N, C-alpha and C positions, 0 to 999 in steps of 0.2 A: 624414522624421524618425521615430525609433523611438517606439513606444507605451510610454512609461516607466511602466508600471503597477507598483505596489508588490505584491510577492508576498504572498498571504494565507496565514496559518498553516493547515496541514492535517495530517492523520494518515492513515496507511495501515497495515493489519494483514495480515500473512501468517499465516493460521490454518493450522496444521500438524497432521497426524495420520499414523499409520503404517498401511499396508495390507500384505497378504501379500507384495506385490511391491515394497515399499519406501515411501519418503517420498511423501506426497501434500500438496498445498497447495490451499486453496479459492480458486476463481476465479469471478467473476461476469461475465455478459455484460450490458452496459448496453443498455437498450431503445432502439429506433430513435427514440423520442420524448424520450430523456434530454436534459437541458439542457446536459450537458457530455460530450464524447467519445462520442456515440451509437454503438451497435453494437460498441464495443470490449470486449475481455476484460481485466478488471482484478481487483485485490484489493479487499476492502471498504475504502472510504476516504471522506473528506469533510473539509470545512473545519472549523476550530475555531470553535464558536459562542460567543456571549456567555454562555450558560448553563454552558458547560464551564469558565468562569472565575468563576462565581458564588461568593460568600463561603461559602455553605453546602455547596459541593461537597466540600471537604476532609474534613468530618465523615463523609461517606459512604464515604471511601476507607480502605483498609487501611494506608496510609502517609500521613505528613504531606507537605506540599508540599516541605519541605526534604529529607526522606528520598528522595522521588521524584527531585528534581534531583540529589542526590548519587549515587544509584544509576544513573540513566540517562546521566548525563554527556553531555548534548546539546550542551554548549558554553556559554560565558559569555553569549552573546547570547540563549540560550533557557532559561537557568536559571529565570527567573521564570515562564516559560510551560510548564515541563516537565509539571506536573500537568495543565494544560489539554490539552496534546497527548495525554497518556495517557488522560484521560477521553474526549476526542473519539474516540480509537481504539476504546475499549470501546463507546461509544454508537453509532458508525457501524456497528460490527460487529453490534450488536443490531438496529439499524434495518434494515440491508440484508440480513442473512442469518439473523436471529432467534437468534443465539447469545449467551448471557450468559457471557462468558469468565471463567474462574476459579471457576465454580460447578459443581464436579464431584460435589456431593452430589445426591441425587434431587430434581429440580425438576419440578413439575407442568407438563406441556407446555401444557395449556389455559390455565393461569394466565399463563405466559410469553407465549403468543400474544395474550391479551387485553391484557397490559401493553404489548406491542409495538404493537398497534393504537392504543392511547391515546397512546403516545409519537409515533407517526407523524402522528396527527391533531391533535397539539398539546394533548391533554387532560390531560397530565401531564408533568412534567419527569423527566429521568433520575434526579435526586437524590430526587424524591418517590417514584418507583417503587422505588428502592433501599431507602428507609425502609419502604414498605408491604410489600414482599416479604421484608424482612429479608435482603437480598442485598447485601453490600458491593460497592463498585466495586473490583474486584480489580486494582489497578494493578500489583501484584507478578506478575501473570500475564503481563505484557508485558516484553520485552527489546528494546533498540534494535538496529536492523540497519543502517540507512543514512539519509541525508538528501539530498533532491533539490530543487533550486531551478529552476523553469521558466525557460527562456531569456528574455531581456529583450524579444525581439521579439514575444512572444505577447500577445494581447489579454487573456487571463485567466492570471494567474500565481499559483503556489503555492509556498510553502516547506514541504515535506512531510517529516515524520519517518516513516520506515518502521519498524514494530515486527514482532516475531514472537511468536506465542503458540500454545499447544496447544489443540486443539479440546476442548470439554467432553465427558466420556465418555458422558453420558446425554442429550444434546440433538441434535436433527436440524436441519440448516440448511434454510432455505427462502427463496425470493425474496420481494420486497415487491410485485411485480406493478406497479410504478410506474417507478422508475429502473432496475430490473433485470428482465430477462426470462428468465434461466436461470442455473444454477450447476452446478459440477462439481468433484469432488475429482480433481486431475490430477497426474501425475508431471511435474516441471519439464521434463525432457528432451522428453517427448511434447508438452507445451504449446508448447515452442519449435519443434519440428519441424512442428507443425500450424498454428501461428499466422503469418499474413502480417504484413507491416509495418503494414498498415492496421488489423488486428485487435488487435495487441499494441503499445500505446504504448511509446516508447523506454525509459522508466524501468522499465516492467513487464518488458520483454524482458531488460534488464540485470539486474534483480533475480532473475528466473528463472535466468539464467546463474550468478548467485552461489550458487544452491542446488545446483548440479550436483555439487560435491565431497562432498555429504553424503548418507549412505545412510538416515538415519532422523531423526525429529523431535527426539529427545533430543540428537543431535549438533549440530543447528542451535541449539537452545536453549543448549547448553553453550558453543558458540562465541559466541553473542550476549551471554552473561552475563560474558564475560571483560572486566574493566575496560579501557577503551581510549577514546581520543577518537573521537567519531563521525565517520565519513567523510562529507564533504559533496561532492556532485556538482553542478557548474555547467556543464551542456551549452551549447555554442555552435553557432550555425547558420551554414552557409556554402553556396555554390553551386559546382558544378564548372563547367568550361568548357562542358560539354554542357548545363548548366542544371539538373542534378539537385540536389535538396536533400540536404545532408549534415548530420548531427548529430555533433558531435565532443566527446570528453571529453579531459581532460588527458593521458591515456596515448596518444592518437591523434596520428600525425604531422600537423603543420599546425595544431594547436590554438593554440600560441603565436603563430603567424603570423596566424591569424584574430583573436586578441586585439589584435595590433598593427595590422592593417589595418582592423579594424572595432571600435574600442574601445567604441562605443555599442551594439553588439549588434544592428544592423539586419538582419543576415543578408545583407548585400551583398558580403561578401568572396568572392572567386573563388579556388578552389584547384584543383590539377591533378586530372584524372579518375583514379580508381583504376585500376591496371593490369588488374584483373580484379574480378568481383563478389566482395564479402566472403563468406568461408566461415563457416558456423556452427561452433560449438565441436566438437572431435572426438567428444565424448560424444553429440552430437546426430546427427552424420553417420552413426554406426553404426546408428541406429535406422530401422526401416521407417516410412513415413508413418503418422501417427496417424489412426485411424478415428473419433475423437471419442467412442469408447465409454469410459465410466468406471464405477467400481463404484457410484456414486450420482449421480443427476442429477435436478434438479427444474426444470421449466420451466412 
C-alpha cells in the first residue's frame, strides 16, 4: 500500500547573481547529519512554518497578502497561502545562508549575523527581527519560477514553490554549520556536469536545466515576472524491467501509462528499459568536467 502522506507546503529560493563569466546561482550542500536529503546539493529551502502564517507577518511585508497572491499567481489552491510561501522563502534564505533578500542598502554584517543566530536559536521571530532592524520582508524581491509536488510514494512529501531572487549587493552568504556544510555560487551548466544523480535531487537537476537558456540574472528575473500560470510538476515513479528506478514527468514517454498502470503512485509500474543512457542537455555536453572551483565558497 502507498504511504499516502499529505504534501507539506514548502518554499525554495534560487538566489542569483552575475559574475564575469555569466549567471551564477547559490547552492548549498546539506550536511551528512541533516534530517532531510543529507549530503545533497540544493537551493535554500524549507517548509512553511506556522510563524510564516502569523497575523502580524503581513504588516512586516512590502505588499499585502492580496497583492502577493495577485502578483505571484500561484494558482487558486495556493492564493490564501501565497504570502506564507513568500515569507518562508525569505526566512529560509536568511536562516540557511545569511542573506536578507531585498535589502540592498548598507546593512551591518555583525548585526545581521547576530539576528540570524537569534532566529536559529528560537530567540526571536522573523517578524520581530524585521521590526527591530527596520528591514521589511521584501516579498517583491521574489518572483515565481515553478512548483514541484513530491511523488506520492515518498515518506516525506512537499508541495514546494520555487522562487527566484537577486543576491543582495552588500551581503556575503555563509552556512549555518548545522543543516548545511558548504555553499558555492555555481554556473548552472557546471553544476549539472559535476553533480551525480545522488548529489542532485531530481527537482534540483530539472531546475538547473531550466536556467541554461539564460545568460544573466536580469534575464531570469524578467522571464519570471511575466504574468503566467505557474507550472506545476508532479513526478511519477516507475521501475524498468531491469529494476532501475525511473522518475517521469508529463513530457516523458510512458508517463500516462504509469498513471494508468499505477494510479495510486506506489512506484510498482514497470516500463521498458531505455534504449541507451539518457544524455545531458547539449549545453552541458560541451563543457569539460567541473573541478568544483567557484569564485566564492564557504565551508
